[in-house]
Every structure is written in C-alpha cells, then in structure tokens.
N, C-alpha and C positions, 0 to 999 in steps of 0.2 A: 413479560420481558424476554427478549431474544436470548438464545444461548450464544455464547462467544467462545472462540478458540484462538489462542495466540498463533498467529500465522507468520510472524517475522518481525523485522525491525527496519527502520530507515537507516541506510548506510550512507546516503548522501541526499542533500536537498539543494536544488538549483533555484534560487530565488528569482533570478532573471527570467527563467523559462516557466516557473511555477510547476516544477516536476519533482516528485519524490521517487527516489531510487530505493527499492526494497530488496532485502535478502530474505528469501522465503524459507520457512521451516515447515511448510505444508503446501497443499495445493490451493490454487486460487482460480476462480472462474469469473469470466465476464459477467457483470450484473450483480455480483455479490456486494454487500455493504461492508465497508471497513470502518473500524474505529481506531483512530490514532490517539494514543495516550501521550499527551504532550504536557510539559510543565505549565504551559499557559492555559491549559484546558483541553478537554477532549474534542476531537474533530471527526466528523463522519463524512464519508464519500462513497458513492456507488461507483464501482469499477465499470467504466464505459469505454475506456481507451487504454489498452495495456500493450507495452512494447518490450521486446527483448532484442537488443542490438539493432534497433531501428525497424524491426519487423512487427507488424500488428499481430497480436495473438489473442485467443479467446480462453486459453488455459495455460497455467504455469504450475510447476510442481516443486517439491522439496529441493532446496539448494539453487533454484533459479534466481537470477537477478533481474527484476523487472522495473520498468519506468511507468509511472502513472501521473497524469496531470492532477494537481490539487490547487485549491484556491485559498490555502491557509499556510502560513509559514510553519515549517516543521524543523526539528533538530535531529542531528545524527543520534542514533541509538533509541529514538522514540519507538515504543512498542506498537505493533500493529495487530489488531484482532479482527477476525472475520465473524460476522453474525450469521446465524442459521435460523 
C-alpha cells in the first residue's frame, strides 16, 4: 500500500471546466498520484497538467494555489493526499 501525505485541500471546483483549484500545504510534482477524499467516495488522479495563473508548471510548493483538470465532481474543502 502506498504511503500518503496530506498535500492540501480543494478551495474551488469548476464543474463546467472540470478543474479543481487546490491550496497546497506541501510540494507537488508533475506525475504524482493524488487521492481526493470526497464525501461521495475517494477519487484518484495522476497530475499531468498543472497550472498557476494560467502558466503550465511541473512543480508547486507550500501555499501555492494550483489548478488541475479532474474528471470527477469535487467539493470545496475536500482533502487532497499525495501518494509516494
């Protein structure tokens, strides 16, 4: 079983665009697997497309606000974990 670390939370979800906006409490790298802890069930996504203010990035750190596309409805305050 992979080790997980709380990496942040969803501060906004745009249903029309299918984008989750995350407030990070640690670093996040392109290619890492995230688990969203949602009341409707857990959801996993591999980070492949991450943005800060419209710029594509490969790395984000503590207190960054990033946008990533997701194909599952999320809720504000859903916790986000990164798997190692």
